[in-house]
N, C-alpha and C positions, 0 to 999 in steps of 0.2 A: 418442464415448464419451459415454455420461450415468449419471448414478446410480441406483442401483435405482429403479425405477420406484414411485412412493408409497412411499418408503421416507424419513424424513426423517432416518436414522441413515446409511443410506448416501450421502445427501447430505452431511452432516457428515464421513465419512470421506474420502470422493472429493473435495470442496472443490467438486464441480460441481452443478448444478440442474436435474432434467430437468421440472421442476412448469410448468404452465402460467403466463402473468401473468394474472391476475387482472382483471377489466373495473373501468373506473372506477366509482366509488361516484358516488351523486346528489349527495353534499355535499362531495365532492371540491372541495379550493382549485384555483382557474384559475390559469394561467400568464397572467398580465399583461404589459402593454406596461414596467412598472416590473422584471418580471424578464426583459424582453428587453435592455432596458438594462443591468443588472447581467451577462448572459451577453456582451454587446459589450464590456464592460468586461474581463471575464475574457478574450474572445479578443482583445484588444488587447495583452495580455503577452506573446503569441507570434508569433514568427514568421511561423507556418503556422496559419492560423486552426483548423485541425483537431486540433491538440496541444492545445486548450481541451477535448476532449469528457469527461475524466475530472472535473475540477471542475465542469463544468457538469451533468454526471449528479448530481454532489452538488448541486447547486444545485437541480436539480429535487427531489431529495430532501428538500431542505431547506422546500420548499412543499408539497410533497402525501406526503410520509412515504414514497416508494417512487418508484422509475422505472415510472411508469404509461405504457399504450400512448400517451397523449396526451405526457408527456415525451418519450418516444422520436422521436415527431414533430417535437419543439420543438426536441430538439439537430439534428436531420436536417436540418430546415428550416434553420436560422440555420450551418450549418457546411458546406451543399451537400454532405452525405453522405446514403446511403440508409438506410431504415429496420432493413435489414440490417446493415450497417456500424453502426450505433450499437446495434442489439440484441446484435451478437454482442459487444461490448464490454461491456454491461451485464450479459448473464448469465455472462462469466467472471469478474470479481472478487466476492467474498463479501459485501463491504463496500455493495454495490448490491443493495439489496432487491426483490424481484417480487412482493411483496403488502403491501399496508397495514401498518406495522410499530405498536407500541403506542407509550406516551411515553415510554417508557425503553427501550434495549435493553440488556438483560442478557446479558453471555457469561461462561459459568464454564470455564476450561481444564482440558483432559481429557487431554491431552498425557502424556507419561509421568511428570515428576516431579509435577505437579501430580496425577495419577491415582494414584502410590502414594502421597501423603501426603495423600489425600482430597478430590481434585478430582471422581472419579466421584461418590463419594457426597454430595458437594454438589450436584450437577448432578439426581442423582436425588431428594432431598428437597426442591429448589426445583422440580423438573418436577412433583412431586407435589402440592404446596401451591396453584398454577399451575392444574394441570390440563390440561396441555399438553406438547407434545414438541420437540423440535430446529424453529426458526425457526416457533414457532407464537407467536400473539399469547391473553395471558388474556382471558376474557370481558369483563372489563370497559374493555378497553383500554388498560391501564395499563402494561402489561411485554409486549414481545417476549422469549423466551428463545432461547438458542443456544448450542449445543457450539462451542469453539473449540480448535482444533487447537494451536495455540501463542499465546500472549500477552508472550512475551519479557521474562518477568519470574520466573526460574527462582531466582533470590534470594530471592525473596517466597513462593514456592511455599506451597501453594494459591493461586491469585489468582481473582479475578472482575471484571470490569469492567463499569461502567454507562455508556454511550454514550462508550467507549473512555477511561474515567477509571478509577484503579485502586484496589482496594479488596485490601489487601496479606494474606497469610497468615492466611486464613478459616478457620473451620469449618464443619460443618453449619448450628450454630445461630446463629452471627454473618452467614452468608449470608442464613438465613432471614428473619431479623429484617432485615436491610438490605433485600430483596424485600417485606416485609410495609409497612416504610416508606414507600417508593415507593408503595405502590398506595395509602397513606394520604395522598399527595401530598407526603410530605414529601423534602427531597435530602440526604441526611446527607453530611458534607464527605469526599471520597477521600482514604485516606491521603496520597497526593501527588498533587501534580498542580491542576489549575485547578478553581474550584468548581463542582459539576455542576450543568448545565443540563438539556439535554432532548436526545432522537435530531435533530430537525429545526434545533436549535440548532447541535449539534455538526456536521451535515451543512453548514449555512452557514459555518463555519469552515473546513470541508475544502476548500469551494469559495472560501477565499480571501477570503471577506467576514466583516466583525465581526458576532458573533452577541450582541452585549451592547448594552445601553440607552446608557451612555455611556461615556466616558472612565475614570471609576472603576473601572467594573467593570471595566473591559477592563485596565485596571494591576495590578487584584486577581490577574486571571487570569494575568498573563504574570508576576509577581512570586511565586505559588505554590510553595513547594517541588517539586523534581521528582526528589531523590535523598535516599534515608535511609540507614541504618545500614550494612544489608547489603551495597547498593552499594559504600559508600567504606571498607570493610574493607580492601582491599588499598591504597587510597589511605595510611590511618591507618597500616597495619604498615610501609610502605615509608619515612615519615616517623619513625618511633620506630626504625627499624634504620639509617637515614640510609642509604638507597638510594635509586637514582637511574636512569632509563634512560640506556642510552649514548647519545650523539650519533648525530645521523642522518648518514651518509654511509657509504661501502665503508671497512674496514679498512684501514691499508696490510698490503701483503705485508712478511711479516718478512723473506725473502729478495730485496728488492729492494734495488738500491744506491740509497742515499739520495739521491746527487747527480745520478742519471740519471732525466730525466722521462720520465712515462710516454709510450708512444706514442700518437698520436692517432689519434682512428676516422678511416679512408679514407671520402673525400668523393665521392659518385658525378658531384658538381655538376649533380645533377637538381633538383627540385622541392624545396620546404622538406620535404614530409613524407618524399621520398625520402630526404634526408639525415638525417632525425631518424630513419627505419628503418634507415639503416647504423649511425648511432652504438650504436641499443639492441641491433642485432645484435652488433657490436663488444664493448660493454659487458658483455656476460653472461657470465656466471662459473662456468657449469656446463651441461653439454649439455641437460636438461629447460629452463633457463632461453634458451639460444641456441635451442632447438626453436620454444618458444613466441615467440621476438622475429621470427624467419624466416618465421611461420605468418601474421602479421599485416601484415607487410611489405607495399607498395603492389605492389613485383615479384613477391607471392607468386602463384603459378598458381592458378586456381579452383579449386574442391573438385571430384573426379570427379564427372559426373552432372548439373554445373550449368552453364548456360550462361554465357560471358563476360558482365560486366556495366560499365558505364560507371560509372567511379568518379568522382563530381563535384568540383569545388575543395574542398568542405568535407567530402568522405569520405565523402558518403551514395552509397550504390548507387542507381542507376537501371535498370530493366530495359530492354534494346536494344528500340528502335523499329524500324521497318519494315513492308514488306510480311511478312516472315515471323516476326515479333515476338509474333505475336496480338496486337496491341494491345487489340481487342476482348474480349479473356478478363477476366472478374474475376479467374480466379486469377493472373492475371499481372501484373493492373495493381498498382500499387504500394499497399500498404497504409499 
């Protein structure tokens, strides 16, 4: 499945991108030995090096502004993957860009609540000012604009983010002025969250590396306010009314004899995972909960149409090996 060919709006709606990766520009920054050392630092965080692929793709974007063909090869070579495997990940997630981005990424939420409160009008006005559509960059290279299906900030709708930092409760005029300021080289402070940097800087942060020049700047970003009045309304009302959440734990059965201890879960005498599964099934309090516990129990049969797999000591599923397992098939190889 792919997005509607040539339709930026189709890409925004489906979340899938069928556009080709653009070839590297002559002035594209190179991925150097320093970046290989930073990639090695990222890889060292994980038991399996291939788990570092997502932050490494952000590292590539922090250098080149998008996931270039060179960046795909860079990740593939260091992680021992094929370019197809890296490309499959890079084209699945919308935070990885397939062509160069502007200095800032402006995302306008056009999902239900934001749209009802003016999100689509904001997008249309900013799009007209910039002369671009979804996932396109202004001619001066200052801003890349995108639809956002949801920015998870309904209590501040309509919202706009710049490099993933929030500008809350926007309207057409305030959003147009925000974008105009970005094009002038200014960095208006977000409503909440860290001080604004730029798209490459925040990509470096998403790679798990510091994007700040010194400790003071990093401290200022960490200490920035992350919540506002709308988010904290429920907490304030609870405090005013003296309300508190009930303690964690199952409420006692009012019909049970207080002097009779609860029956212990039967023990299978098997592995720790099997005993834990037995206990979860025994503790279920309704049919749906019990069915779910039984489904994920280590003794549960494989779903219909799926060949049995070996469950490793850590609970991972490994495809069976052997002459009949098709070990050379890329479809059956563990991803």
